[in-house]
C-alpha positions as CSV (number, residue, x, y, z in Angstrom):
1,M,99.4,124.5,139.1
2,E,100.1,128.3,138.9
3,L,102.4,130.6,137.0
4,N,103.1,133.8,138.8
5,A,100.2,133.1,141.1
6,A,97.7,132.7,138.2
7,P,96.3,129.7,136.4
8,V,98.6,128.2,133.8
9,T,97.6,128.2,130.1
10,V,98.8,125.8,127.4
11,D,100.8,128.6,125.8
12,D,102.5,129.3,129.2
13,F,103.3,125.6,129.8
14,A,104.3,124.4,126.3
15,P,107.8,126.0,126.2
16,L,108.8,124.2,129.4
17,G,108.2,120.8,127.7
18,L,109.3,121.8,124.2
19,V,112.5,123.8,125.2
20,G,113.1,122.3,128.6
21,F,115.4,125.1,129.9
22,G,115.1,125.9,133.5
23,H,115.7,124.9,137.1
24,F,113.7,124.1,140.2
25,T,113.6,123.1,143.8
26,S,111.2,120.8,145.6
27,M,110.2,121.2,149.2
28,L,108.0,119.3,151.7
29,V,105.3,121.7,153.0
30,E,103.6,120.8,156.2
31,N,101.3,123.3,158.0
32,A,102.4,126.0,155.6
33,S,106.0,125.6,156.7
34,V,109.2,124.2,155.2
35,R,112.5,122.9,156.7
36,G,115.3,124.9,155.2
37,L,113.1,127.3,153.4
38,E,115.8,129.9,153.1
39,M,118.2,127.3,151.6
40,H,115.6,126.5,149.0
41,L,115.2,130.2,148.1
42,D,118.9,130.8,148.1
43,R,119.4,127.8,145.7
44,L,116.8,129.2,143.3
45,A,118.4,132.6,143.3
46,R,121.9,131.1,142.8
47,D,120.8,128.7,140.0
48,C,118.9,131.5,138.3
49,R,122.1,133.5,138.0
50,T,123.8,130.4,136.6
51,V,121.1,129.3,134.1
52,F,119.6,132.7,133.0
53,D,122.2,135.2,134.1
54,A,119.4,137.0,135.9
55,E,118.4,137.9,139.4
56,L,115.4,136.2,141.1
57,D,113.5,137.9,144.0
58,P,113.1,135.3,146.8
59,Y,110.1,137.2,148.2
60,R,108.4,136.8,144.8
61,V,108.9,133.1,145.0
62,R,107.7,132.9,148.6
63,D,104.6,134.9,147.7
64,A,103.9,132.5,144.8
65,V,104.2,129.4,147.0
66,R,102.1,131.0,149.7
67,H,99.4,131.7,147.1
68,A,99.5,128.2,145.7
69,I,99.1,126.4,149.0
70,R,96.4,128.8,150.4
71,D,93.8,126.1,150.6
72,V,96.1,123.1,151.2
73,T,95.7,121.4,154.6
74,D,97.6,118.1,154.0
75,A,101.4,117.7,153.6
76,V,102.5,118.3,150.0
77,V,105.6,118.4,148.0
78,V,105.8,121.7,146.3
79,R,108.0,122.1,143.2
80,V,109.1,125.6,142.2
81,T,110.2,125.7,138.6
82,I,111.9,128.8,137.2
83,Y,111.8,129.2,133.4
84,D,111.2,131.8,130.7
85,P,108.3,130.9,128.3
86,K,109.6,133.3,125.7
87,L,113.1,131.7,125.3
88,T,113.4,129.5,122.3
89,L,115.4,126.4,121.5
90,A,117.6,128.4,119.2
91,R,118.2,131.4,121.5
92,P,118.4,130.2,125.2
93,G,121.0,132.8,125.8
94,D,118.8,135.8,125.0
95,P,118.0,138.2,127.9
96,A,115.7,136.3,130.2
97,N,112.7,137.2,132.3
98,P,112.4,134.2,134.6
99,Q,108.9,133.1,135.7
100,V,107.7,131.2,138.7
101,L,105.7,128.0,138.2
102,I,104.3,126.2,141.2
103,S,103.1,122.6,141.1
104,M,102.5,120.2,143.9
105,R,101.8,116.5,144.7
106,A,100.8,114.6,147.8
107,A,103.7,114.0,150.2
108,P,104.8,110.4,150.8
109,A,103.1,108.8,153.8
110,G,105.5,107.9,156.6
111,P,109.0,106.6,156.3
112,Q,109.7,104.9,153.0
113,P,111.2,101.3,152.8
114,P,114.9,100.9,152.3
115,L,116.2,101.5,148.8
116,R,117.9,98.9,146.6
117,L,120.3,100.7,144.3
118,Q,121.9,99.7,141.0
119,S,125.2,101.4,140.2
120,V,125.8,102.9,136.8
121,V,128.5,105.0,135.2
122,Y,126.8,108.3,134.7
123,S,126.9,112.0,135.7
124,R,124.3,114.7,135.3
125,D,124.9,117.7,133.2
126,V,126.0,120.7,135.4
127,P,125.6,118.5,138.5
128,K,125.7,121.4,141.0
129,V,122.6,123.0,139.5
130,K,119.1,121.5,140.2
131,H,118.0,121.9,136.6
132,I,115.0,120.4,134.8
133,G,117.1,118.3,132.4
134,L,116.2,115.0,134.1
135,F,115.9,112.7,131.1
136,G,119.3,111.1,131.5
137,A,118.9,110.5,135.2
138,E,115.3,109.3,134.8
139,H,116.3,107.0,132.0
140,Q,119.0,105.4,134.2
141,R,116.4,105.1,137.0
142,A,114.0,103.4,134.6
143,L,116.6,100.9,133.5
144,A,117.4,100.1,137.2
145,Q,113.8,99.6,138.0
146,R,113.2,97.3,135.1
147,A,116.2,95.3,136.4
148,G,114.4,94.9,139.8
149,Y,116.0,97.8,141.7
150,D,114.4,100.9,143.3
151,D,116.8,103.5,142.1
152,V,120.2,104.2,140.6
153,L,123.6,105.2,142.1
154,F,125.8,107.2,139.8
155,T,129.6,106.5,139.6
156,D,132.6,107.6,137.6
157,S,134.4,105.2,135.3
158,D,136.8,104.4,138.0
159,G,134.0,103.3,140.4
160,S,133.9,106.5,142.5
161,I,130.3,107.1,143.7
162,S,128.6,110.5,143.6
163,E,124.8,110.7,144.0
164,I,121.5,108.9,143.5
165,A,119.3,110.1,140.7
166,T,117.5,112.7,142.8
167,S,119.0,112.2,146.2
168,N,122.3,112.4,148.1
169,I,123.9,109.4,149.6
170,A,125.9,109.1,152.8
171,L,127.7,106.1,154.2
172,I,127.9,105.0,157.9
173,T,131.2,103.9,159.4
174,E,131.6,101.2,162.0
175,D,132.1,103.9,164.7
176,G,129.0,105.7,163.8
177,Q,130.3,108.5,161.6
178,L,128.4,109.8,158.5
179,V,130.5,110.2,155.4
180,W,129.5,111.9,152.1
181,P,131.1,111.2,148.8
182,R,133.8,113.7,147.8
183,A,132.5,114.3,144.2
184,E,130.7,116.7,141.9
185,V,127.1,116.5,143.3
186,L,124.1,118.6,144.0
187,A,124.3,119.4,147.7
188,G,120.7,118.9,148.7
189,T,118.9,120.9,151.3
190,T,118.3,117.8,153.5
191,M,122.0,117.0,153.3
192,R,123.0,120.5,154.3
193,L,120.4,120.7,157.1
194,L,121.6,117.4,158.6
195,N,125.2,118.6,158.5
196,Q,124.2,121.7,160.4
197,V,122.2,120.0,163.1
198,R,124.7,117.2,163.8
199,D,127.3,117.9,166.5
200,E,130.3,116.7,164.6
201,D,132.5,117.6,161.7
202,V,131.2,117.1,158.2
203,L,133.2,114.2,156.6
204,T,133.7,113.7,152.9
205,R,135.8,111.0,151.3
206,H,136.6,109.6,147.9
207,I,134.4,106.5,148.1
208,T,134.5,103.7,145.5
209,M,132.3,100.8,144.7
210,A,135.0,98.5,145.9
211,G,135.1,100.4,149.2
212,L,131.4,100.0,150.0
213,T,132.1,96.9,152.2
214,D,134.1,99.1,154.5
215,Y,130.8,100.7,155.7
216,V,128.0,99.3,157.9
217,G,125.1,101.2,156.4
218,A,123.9,103.9,154.1
219,V,121.2,106.5,153.8
220,A,119.6,108.6,151.0
221,T,118.5,112.1,151.7
222,N,116.1,114.4,149.8
223,A,113.4,117.0,150.7
224,A,110.4,114.8,149.8
225,T,111.3,111.8,151.9
226,G,113.8,113.2,154.4
227,V,116.2,110.4,155.5
228,R,115.7,107.0,154.0
229,A,117.7,103.8,154.6
230,I,119.6,102.1,151.8
231,A,119.4,98.3,151.8
232,S,121.9,97.6,149.1
233,V,124.0,98.7,146.2
234,D,124.4,96.0,143.6
235,D,125.4,92.9,145.6
236,V,126.5,94.9,148.7
237,H,123.8,94.6,151.4
238,W,123.3,96.3,154.7
239,P,120.8,95.7,157.5
240,E,119.1,98.9,158.6
241,H,121.5,100.6,160.9
242,E,120.3,102.0,164.2
243,M,121.8,105.4,163.1
244,V,119.1,105.7,160.5
245,A,116.5,106.4,163.1
246,T,118.8,108.8,164.9
247,L,119.4,110.8,161.7
248,R,115.7,110.8,160.8
249,G,114.9,112.1,164.3
250,Q,117.6,114.8,164.0
251,Y,116.2,115.9,160.7
252,E,112.6,115.9,161.8
253,S,113.5,117.9,164.9
254,I,114.6,120.9,162.8
255,Q,112.3,123.8,163.1
256,A,110.4,124.5,159.9
257,Q,110.1,128.0,158.6
258,R,106.8,129.6,157.9
259,I,106.2,130.4,154.2
């Protein structure tokens, strides 16, 4: 773990846990390259303006990631967290000097098994920002896992679906179209890359829990695992659709950008 390309001290790190004000992006790094690297950097710059009212130099971030992975040979998930250790709980609106924290973990090995989701009425704070305020989402995920599911699908009170705790969801129609929920969600990098590479219009619809049976399959997308099949939402079950492999192949064919 490094802060501005230097080892992290307790004093550096403590405000992140005690104040918890910041934002991040996570990216799969293989051979020092990332699919959608520019999208990740653009997101960080955009969210920095929203969270801190400050500009973030993407080249500074890129240099910090490059330094952190200098001795890494295996695939890893790199998390870039932007925060200001000097901001306090009482004064988060003070002029900020955002810092770049790099952490990493081993990448998941191979395609992950299909997800079993439990629906819950919940929405993240400021859903279009990838912020570090994950307690609510993680709490809902924990409750779902204790009930025997793998993850949680967020819905509005009227049953409209939006997103998974840390992933996007897309539904597959009988004629092989991919449909994303029309809702306030974080538009993930994997979602955006898929929409770019697929030779068809991007479809969004108002999708409700009651309407899930109108679809023949579903997928979850995020940077760490790419494209992952969804086996069920509550008592709605789908076999793994052949389109899942197609989507995974389309995503994996995207040329990664060198860090």
